[in-house]
N, C-alpha and C positions, 0 to 999 in steps of 0.2 A: 289476544293470545292467552292472557291470564284466564279469561272466561272459558276459552276452549279447553284449557288444561283442567279446569275444575269439572268438566262434564265427561260422562261416559267412560269409555275404554281408555281414552287418553289420560284422564285423571287417575284411573286405576294404575296404568302403566307408570305414570310419573311419580305418584306419591306413595304407592303401596308396595312396590317391589323393593327388594333389598339390593338390587344391582344398580349400577350407575345408568342413568338415562339422560341423554342430551338431545334437545329439540332444536331444529333448524327451520327457518322460514326464508324462502328465496335465497338459500345458500348461506344465510347468516346465522350464527349462534344466537338463540333468543332465550333459552332457559336450560337449566339443568336441575336435577332433583337433589335432595339432601344426600343421597347415597353417593352421588358424583362428587359433591363437596368433600365427603369423608375419604373416598378412595383416592381422589386426585389432589387432596390438600388445597382445595380452591377457597379463596377468600370471599369473592362476591356471593350475594344471596342468590337463591334459585332464579329469581326473576330479573336479576341484574347480571346475567351471564356475559362473559367476555371471551372472545375468540383467542385473544393473545394469551390469556391465563390458561386456557385449555391447551394451546400449543405448547406452552412451557411445561405443562404437566405430562404431555405425551412425548416430548422430546423429539428424537429422530423419527418417531412413528407418526408425527403430526401430519406431514404432507400426505402420507399414504392414507391416513384416516379421512382427511377432508376430500381426497379423491374418491373414496368409497361412498361418501355422502353425496357427492355431486352425481356419481354414476348410479346411485341407488343399489349398490352391490352389497349383499349380506354374506354371512358365513365365513368371514375372513378372520385371521388371527394377527394380532399386533403385539410386538414386543416393546412395551413402553419403556423408554430410557430416560425420561425426564424426572419429574417429581414423584412419580408413582412406582416406578420400577416393578411393573407387573406384566404378566402375559395375559392378554385379553382376547376372548372371542367376541367379535362384533357382528351384530345383526342390525340391518337397516330396513325401516318400513317407511313407505309414503302414506301419510294419513290424511283422511278427509279429502277434500278437493281444493284445499287452500294452499297447496305447495308446502305443507308441513312435512318434515322428515324427522323421524325418531330413530336415534341410534342407541341400541341396548348393548351394554358391555357385560360380559361375564368373566370373572376372575378365574382363570385356569392355571394360575402360577404354580400351585402345588402339583397339579396333574402333569404340567409340562416339566417341572423340575424333576418329578419322579421318573418320567419317561427319559429325559436327558440323562439323569443320573444312572439309570439302569443301563443305558447304552454305553456310558463311560465305564461302568463296572464290568460290563461284558468285554470291552476292549482291554481293560486293565487285566482281567483274568488271562486273556490270550498273551498279553505282553509279559506277564510274570512267568507264564509257563514256557514261553519261547526264549525269553532273555536270560533266565537263571541268574538273577542278581545276587550279590552277596547279602548276608543278613542285614548289615547296617543300611545298605542302599535300599533293600526291600522295605525296611521299616520307615525310612524317610519317604519313599514313594507312596506308601499307604497313608502316611501322615498328611502329605500334600494333597492326596486325593480326597481324604476326609474333609478337608477345608474347602476344596473345590466343589464337591457335590452338594454341600450344605450351605455354602456361602458364609460359614462361621468365621469369626475373627481369629480364633486360635484353634489348633488341633494338636493332638498328641497320640502316640502309641506307646504302650508300656508292656513289657514282658516280665513275667515273674518266674521264679524257679519252681519246677515241678515238685509238688509235695510240700513246698515251703512258700506259700503264696504271699507271705509278708516280705519276701526278699526280692527286690527288683533287680533284674539282670540287664535289661536294655530299656532305654528311654529315648524316643525321638519326638520332635515337636516342630511346629511351624508357627513361629511367633518371634518377636524381637529377642535377640540373645540376652540383652541386659535385663529381661524380665524373669529370667530363670536363675536359680542358684547353681553353683558349680557342681554340687554332688547330686547323686540320683535321688528322686523323691522317695519319701517313705509311704508305705501303704497304710494311710490313715485318712480319716475324714471322707471326702468325696471319692477318693480312689478306693477306699475300703468298701464304701456303699456300692459302688459300681461293680466291684469284683464279687461281692458277696450276694448280690441280688439274684444271680442266676439268669438274668435276662437284661434287657435294656433299661436304663434309668434316664428319665427326662425330668429336669427340674426347671421351673420358671425362673427361679432366682436362688442361687446358692447362698447368697448373703443372709445371714441370720438362721439358716437351716442347720440342723444338727450335722448334716454331711459336710458343712463348711469347717467344722472343727479339724484342726490339724493341718490346714493349708499353710505352707511356709509363709513367713513374713514377706519374703520377696517372691512375688508371683504376678501373673497377668491379672488385670482387673476383670474378674469373672462375675457374671450374673446368670444368664441362662446356660444350662449345661445339658449335654446329651452324651451318654456313654453306653457302649455295648461290650460285653465280655467276648474275648477271643477264646473259643473252646474247640478242642479236637477230641471227639469221643467224649469220655468222661474227664478229660484233662483240661483244667483251667490254665490257659497259657498267658493271659494278660487282658488288655482292654484297648479299645479305640474310643477316643473322646473328642468332642468339639465343644467350644464355649463361645459365648458372645459377651461383649462388654455391656456394662449397665446402660440402659436406654436403647439397646438394639433389640431386635425381635426375638421372641421365644421360638424354640424349635418345635416343629409340628410332627404329625404322623408320617408325612412323606420323608422328612429328615430321618425319622427313626427307622423307617423301612430301609432307607439307603445305608445307614450306618450299620444296621444289623447284617445286611447283605455284604457290606465291605468287611465286617469282622469275620464273616464266613470265608471270604476270599483270603483274608489275612491268615486264618488258621491253617488253610491248606498250603499257602505259599511259605509260611514260616516253617512248617514241618519239612517241606521240601528243601528249603534253604539250610535248615539245621542238619538234615541228612547229607546234603552236599558238603557242608563244612566238615562234618565228621568223617565222611569218605575222603575228602581232600587231606584232612589232618592225618588220617591213618596212612594214606598213600605217601604223604610227605615224611612221616616217621619211618615208614618202610624204606623209602629211598635213602633217607639219612642213615639208617642202620646199615644198609647195604654199602653205602659209601664209606662209613666208618670201618666196617668189616674189611672191605677191600684195602683200606689204608692200613689197618692194624696187622693184617695178615702178611703184608709185604715184607716186613722186617724178618720174621721167623722163616718165611718162605725163601727169602734170599739166603739166609744162613743155612737152611737145609740144602739148598742147591749147592752151596759152597762145600759143605761136608760131603755131599754125594760126589761132586767132581773130584774132591781130594781122594776119596776112597777108590773111585774108578781109576784114577791115574797113578796113585802112589801106594795102593794097598800092599803090593808085593814088596815094597821097600820100607814099610812102616813097622816099627816094633809092635808086638801084640798089645802092650798097654795103650799105645797111642791109637791103635785101631779100635780097641775097646772103648776108649774115651770118645772117639769120633762117632761110633755107633750110639753111644749113650746120648751125646749131644743131638744127634739126628732124631732119636726117639723123643727127646725133650722138645725139639722143635715141632714135631708133629703133635705132641701133647698140647703145646701152646696154640697151634692152629685149630685143633679140635675145640679147645676152650673158647676161642674167639667165635667159632661157628655156633656153639651152643648158646653163648651169651648174647650174640648180636643178630643171628639169623633165625634161630629156631624158637626164640622166646615169643610167646603170644602177645605179651604186653610191651615188648620191645623197650627195655629200660634204657636210660641214658648210658653212653659209652663207659662212664666211670663205674656205673652200677653201685652196689653196696659192698664196700671192702670186706673181704674175708681175712680178718686180722690174724697175723702171725708175727712171731719174733723172727726177723730175717737176719742171718749172719751176713754182715756187709761184705767181708772179703770173699765169701763164697759167691755172692751175687756178682761182684766185680769180676771174679775169675770166669764165670759163665758169660758175662757180658763181653769180656775181652775175647774169649774163644769164639763166640758167635760172630762178632764183627771182624775177627781175623778171617774166618771162613767165608764171610760175605764180601770180602774186600774186592774193590775194583782196581785196575792197574793205575788209575789216576789218583787214588787216595794216598794220603800221607800217613804218618804214624798216629796211632792212638796212644796217648800218654796219660797214665793214671797217677794222681797224687792223692795220698791219704794223710791228712794232718794228724799229729800225735794224739790230740785230745778227742778224736772221734770214737764214740762207743763202739763196741764190737757188734751190737745188734741195733736194728731199728724196728719199729712197730708199723707194719703195713700189710697190704695184700701183695703177695709176691708177684703175681701176674701183672697187676696194675702198675706196681712200682717199676717193674722191668719194662713194661710198655711205655711208660713216661720217659725213662732214660733212653730206650731205643729210639724214640721219636726225636729227642734232643740231639743224640749223637748222629742219627741219620740225616737230620737237617743240617747239622754242622758240616758233615762231609759234602752234602749236596750243594750247599751255598758257599762253602769255604773256597779258598784259593787252592787250585790243584797242586798236589804234592806237599802241601803244608800240613803240619801236625794238628791234631785235634786233642785238646787237653781237657781231662775230666778231673776236677779237684773236689775232694770230699772233705767237709769241715764240720765242726760242731757249732751250732748257733742256738744258744739257750737250750731249750728242751727239744730242738729239732736237729736233724741231720740234713745238711745242705749239699747239693750236687751242682757244681758250676761246670758248664760245658762251653768251651771257648774255641773259636776258630779264627783264622786270619783271612781277611778278604775285604770286600768293598764296604761292609757294614750296612747298617739300616738307618735311613734318614730319620731325623727326630720326629717329623710329623707322621711317619709310618709306625713308630714304635708303640703308639697307643692303640693300634689296630691289630697287631700281630697275633693276639690270642683270640681273635674273633673267628667264628666258623666261616670257612670258605673264603676268607680274605687273603689276598696275595698282592704284593706291591705291583704297581703298573709295569715296572721294568722286568719283573719275573713273568707276569702274564703275557707280555709281548715277546718274551724270549723263548728259548728252546727247552727250558728246564721244566719237566713234567711235575705235576702235583695237584692236590685237591684243596689245599688251604685248611686241612683238618688237623694236622699233626699237633700244632701248638695249642689249638683249642682243646684237644683231647688231654694234653698235658695239664692244662689249667683245670679241667674238670676232675681229673684224677687227684691233683693236689688238693682241690677244695673238698673232695670226698674224704680225704685223710686229715682235714684240718690244717693243711699246709699252704704254702704260697708259691707263686711263680713270679719271675721277673726277667727283665732284659736290660742289658747295658751295651751300647754300641756307638761307635764313632766311625764316620766314613774313612776308609783306607786303614783303619786300625783293628778291624775285626769286631766280633760280637760274642758276648757271653750271655747265655740263657741259664737260669738257675731254677731249681725246684727243691722244696723241703718236704721231709717226712718226719713223723714223730720218732724220737729216740726211745728205745726200749729202756725200761727201768732196770737199773742194776747192770752188772757185767763189767768186763774190762774194756780195753781200747783195742781198736782194730789195727792191723798192719797193712802196709802196701802189698800189692799183688805182683808176683813174678810174671814176666811177660809171657811165659809159656804155660802159666796156670798150674805149675807143679807145686806151689807152696808159697807161704808168706815170706817176705823179706822186709828188712827194716828201711829200705831206701826206695827211691823212685825207680820205676821200670817203665819201659815203653815197648811197643810192638809195631812192626811194619804190618799194616792191615790192608 
């Protein structure tokens, strides 16, 4: 056999081609060329070929390969799963007349990987368009796909802020968690090179290269690197990167083609995801603004209906001054409703409910007088008295936005009546607390469980017993009070015990200078020096 190999075409096939060639005689492996030893990592020399060694190299494809040789079938493709991990086209020839069979292998791994990768990317594009994933899920999906199509050890996707490419906004990766730092990476070193290249970057070994500067101390063990920028039009959005550990293969042209195509998919999908997030955020802010407006308008609307009912049923028996005051209160109610509408429904940027305070010095007794009159007009038959206390040391003015301060107190008093015991009084106590004016609103009733008190100022939160009961509400009132207080540099709080009732309080800045306020007459006709109350 050795002599035959040295002669003619068989010798040319065996020694001179760069592709693996294995010779068989009578069905037995008799020789393989040096290219076979390299491709399959075989130890025996060409003339000491061993079938078991070849089987180990081919892995699960070995039986199929030996069947091809026995049957003399060529033009088949094998997926080597043993020591070579290649995709091979196999051609089989019967040579001479001595029962010699030659098997020629051609490595089509790159071509097959490119074909398979393009098919995966096509499926990925359909998946991202149909599934509409969130941006974090999308980035993780692209990251995982980058690793899958290249066979890389690590993969990552990074987004940067438009116009400020040095600022990383999102980072997703497929690698062991303990190999990454807690904070977002900085755009330095290899990341800076990949972003600034304007195209794909493929490095055989990042170690020692200038691009390796700036890699965090804690990072995956990286050698070969491939990265492609994510670009939409002229906007640089980020990059997709894969890397291998030292000793693993370098990335090739097929890998580069796949990563560039994946980066193009990523650019389209990321823009769509960002547009969906912006639309969802805008819709959510609009829904929240409408919910807040509906909540806020309820108190003045109820008061307005009360004044209207009073004028409709009692106008002929009311003194002129009382009718005039009722009409004035009714106009004030509509002014408040109009302000809520402009602030929360017609604003293009939809500011938070508290907005920016329009600071004024508010006379406290005037505000209490209007508060008392409106809640008197809005009274339900089941409500008890509204009792006002003003401590002697309270300044006569506080510094706040009149509409927002009134909104906060309306919410606290409205809640106190809604959740208090029927027919029991609601007490509002005004006191001085340092440079703040504090309003305590107390009701009698079941109280609030200790574990619920930490949640009462959260938006849309309502206790389970309330949600399952018949009391209507949105869970917005107390959250709005908190936001208004914070906008004024004030505080809110709650104190409650089961069966003993609940006190909610809010503070506003006291105005500098001025005297002290007095208590308010129940009928709102003027100040008195003592406590007054009103059936509301």
